[in-house]
N, C-alpha and C positions, 0 to 999 in steps of 0.2 A: 746967244747968252756967252760972254768972254772966259774963255777955260781958268784963266788964276781968278775966276772964283767958286770955280769945280773944285770938290777936296771925293777924294779915295781913300777906303780905312782898309788896306795892304797886309797880311800874314806874314810875319818873320823870314816863311818858310822860302816866297815868294820870289826873294830877293836873287837868287841866283841865278832865276829863268831870264832877268834882264827884263823886264818889265815894267818895275819898278820903276830902272831909269828913261824908260822909254816913256813912261807917261807924265817924268819930272821934266822929260827935255822938252814937251809942249804946252810947257805951262801949268799942269794940271797940283795942284797941294796936293800931296800925298803924305799918311799918318801910317806908320808902321806901328801895330802890333802882332803878339800873338793871342789867333783866333782860334776859338775851341772849336768852332765849324766852319768851312766856308774859306776860299782867301781872297774875294773882293767885295768891298762893303761898300753899292755904291748910292745908294740910297737907302732910307729910312728901311723899305721893306724888301728890298735885293740884296740877294747875294748869290756870288758866283763862287763855282768850285769849278777850279779850271783842276783840267789832269791833260796829259800827255796819251797818244793811242797805246802806246805800253801800257802806262799806270793803270786806263781804264778797260783796258783789257785785262791787268792782274787783275785789279777789282772788285770787276764780274765775280771771274772762279774762286775768289780767296773771302767773298763776303762780305767785305766791305762797301761796298759799293749800296745795297741795299739799305744797311746800316744808315752812311752817310744819308742818304733819302730821304732817311725816317725823321732822323735831327733837321735836315734843312728845312722841310715841311713842319715839322714842330715848336720852328721860329721864326720862318719870316715868310709871308705873304708870297714873295717870287722870288724861290731861287731859280738861280739856272744852272746847269753842268753845260760848260765849254773845254768841246774835246778838243785840243791840238795836236797840229800835225799831218802827215800823209796819211791820211786812209786803210791807201792801198797795201801798210803795212802789217795791218791786221791779218790776215790773210798766210802773211811771213810766221807773227804770233803765235795763232791759234789754229789747232788741227779742224776745229769746229770751229766756223766765223758763226752758224747758225744760231750756237747756244750763247754768244755774247751779244747778235741780233735781237732775239730772243729778249735778254737781262735790257740792251736800251730800250724794245717795246714798251718794257713792262715800266719801265722808268716815265716815258711820255703819254703810256696808257692810262696806266695805275696809280701815280707818283703825283702825273699830271705836272712832270717838268721837262720843260722847253732842253731840249738839247741842241746847240749852235757849236758848229766846224767849224775853226778856221785853221788855215794853211801855215801859220809861225806866231812867230812871240807878236813881231809887229802888226801884225791882225790882228791877234788878241787884244794889243793898247787898243787900236782904232776903237774895235767893237765896246774896249769899260769906257773909253771917252764919252761914245755914241749912247749908252747906257747912264751913261752918269747925265748925259745934258739932255736929257727929255723933260720938253718943257713944262707936260705933263705931271712929273715928278715932283713929290716934292721933300722940299730943300732938306737936308741929310746929306751925311748919313751917320746914322749913331750905333755904340758899341751896344749889346744887349749881355746880360746877367746870366751866364747859361750852364747849365748844370750837367758833367759828367751822367752822359746815358746810364738807368742804372733799371732797366724796363727790362725782367726776363722773359721777358711775351716775345718780346721784338727780338731779343739776342737770340733767342731757340730757333725763330722766322727764317734772321741770317744767317743762323748755321746752315740750317735746312737748307736755306736757296743758292749755296756753295758749290751743293752738288749736282755734277753732271746735270739738265735738261731738266731741275727743277724750280718752278717758279714758286714763288706765295702761297700763292690755293694750292699747288701738290706739297708745300710743305705745313699746310696745315691739317691736309686730307690725312697725311703722314700720323701729325700729332695725334691728331683724332682716332688712330687705329693704334699704333704705337701709345702711346702716353707722352712722350719724352724723344728728346736728342738720341741720348744714348742706347733708346730701345733699336732706334731706327739703323744708328751706325751696326748693329750688331745683328740685326735681320737677318735671316737668309733671304737669299734669291726667289724661292719662294714665298718666303712671306712678306719680300717687297712690292712680287711680280702680283699682287690682290689688292694693292694699294690705286681706287678707282682714279684712270685716266693714267697710269706710271708706263704699263705694259711691259712688257719684258727686255724688248732694247732697251730702254731704259733703266730697266732694274741691272742687268748686268752690265749697263756703265759706271754705273755708283757700285757695284761688288768692285768689278775690276779698278777705279779708280778706289776704293777704300786698300785693299790689300792687296795692293802694285807694292813693291818697297821702294822706298825710298831712297834717290841717289845721295840724302844725306846721310846718313845711316854710316857709323865710322867702320870699316873696315874691321876690326876688333870683336866690334856688336855680330857684323853677317858673321865673322868665322863663330861665335857663338849662338846665335840663333842657328847656325845650318846644323852644329852640331848638338843641338839641343833634338 
């Protein structure tokens, strides 16, 4: 298939990555749009969410990743997570890589979204060309009307899944026990330990994370807190 017959829709925020220029240089027709989800639509039902190693790790710990996966699966039959960069950075970025790999396992096994690793933007561009030029893929791509997610239950699970060592299954158990995310956050150590499958060690990590003073707290506020 001739590359000049292929087309990829790209999210506007990907301009800085250099990948659109690489695709254009090899003859791919690209169309820049503001996409509500994903970064590259390479076929009618195939969308790619590209993340640098650092962004992927960050999205695991702030809870964005599972919400993104939910929305990708909701609107596209074949979503893909593309992990770009040196995977050795994972050990430098996070103190507990097992939590990161636990989240990656959830994406692959529970969401059934493949995760493909590339070392650089150049290799990412080559992968996107390959995905776009598959013979068995229908002609495309095309844009879908996607409304902003307002599913409260999914948002609650996403919030709880951002806690250390907590996945969707444990989040559901927490909600069954406490009723709401706020009650989970306010629960004491003994109450958290009673959640089936959580355990004392994980409960301590959760309480430590929730109660540790943030570095973003302004000094004036810190002084007030110490005085109170």
